[in-house]
C-alpha positions, 0 to 999 in steps of 0.5 A, spaced: 500 500 500 505 504 501 509 503 495 502 505 491 502 511 494 509 513 493 508 512 486 501 516 486 505 522 489 510 522 484 505 522 479 502 528 482 508 532 482 508 537 476 514 540 473 514 547 470 519 551 466 524 555 470 529 560 468 536 557 468 543 559 467 544 561 460 537 562 458 536 568 454 531 573 457 528 580 456 523 584 459 522 585 467 524 580 472 518 583 476 513 581 471 507 578 473 507 574 467 513 569 464 512 567 457 517 561 455 518 559 448 521 552 446 523 553 439 527 551 433 530 555 428 529 550 422 522 549 424 517 552 419 511 553 425 516 556 429 518 561 424 511 563 422 510 564 430 515 569 430 510 575 427 505 574 433 511 573 438 514 580 436 507 583 436 506 580 443 512 583 445 510 590 443 503 590 446 505 588 453 512 591 453 515 590 460 508 587 463 511 580 460 518 577 461 520 573 455 525 567 456 527 563 450 529 555 450 532 552 444 530 545 442 533 543 436 528 538 434 528 538 427 532 533 423 536 538 419 543 537 421 544 545 421 539 545 427 544 544 433 549 549 430 544 554 429 542 554 436 549 554 438 550 560 434 544 564 437 547 562 444 554 564 442 551 571 440 548 571 447 555 572 450 555 579 447 548 581 449 545 580 442 541 574 442 534 577 440 537 580 434 541 574 432 535 570 433 531 574 428 536 573 423 536 566 424 529 566 423 529 570 417 531 565 412 533 558 415 534 555 409 540 558 408 543 557 415 550 554 415 557 556 418 558 562 413 551 565 415 552 564 422 559 568 421 556 573 417 550 575 422 555 575 427 559 580 423 552 584 421 551 585 429 558 587 430 560 582 435 567 580 436 568 575 431 574 572 435 570 571 441 564 568 437 568 563 432 571 561 439 565 559 442 562 556 436 568 551 435 568 549 442 561 548 442 561 551 449 553 551 449 552 544 447 551 543 455 545 548 455 542 545 449 542 538 452 539 541 458 533 544 454 532 537 451 532 534 458 527 539 461 523 538 454 522 531 456 520 532 463 515 537 461 513 532 456 514 537 450 514 533 443 513 539 438 515 546 437 513 551 438 511 550 445 509 556 449 508 556 457 505 562 460 507 562 467 505 555 468 500 554 463 502 549 457 500 551 450 501 547 444 499 547 437 496 553 433 499 559 436 497 566 435 496 573 437 489 572 440 490 566 443 496 568 447 493 575 448 487 572 452 491 567 456 496 573 458 490 578 460 487 572 464 494 572 468 495 579 468 488 580 472 
């Protein structure tokens, strides 16, 4: 009987996303609402969602804290290298700008493109290239994959608004309604 209850107790423990070391975020850390974006730069649905996400960022401003969790889930061999490059841009406080560049034309992503984007954003290229070559952020990407498993995330994009998981078709109005409820 005790074994049964211990097993049930484990089932009842819910897991929610947390802001962890090296997670890029923007907005006020005092915000009442945190939006976690689990995304892959080579995912067409993730790319399409960026317009609505940008609109949400403009609409809510500092009322929402935005956290990015990179999940290279696509079968494309450039998925992980693109994620590495974005995390390397974070070191120089250019993650969000770099993220936007990666989503603009994912079909053309390769090492040359990553370096061109770094140059375009005036990153220290020596530091950026060293970061890429050493695969410095692979442990962060692996941690995100492990976290996604514990949250039972099986596709991207997946969004969490505070503790509410939103999967499937994501759009401005759906997310706005949820954020408005959380702000009340």
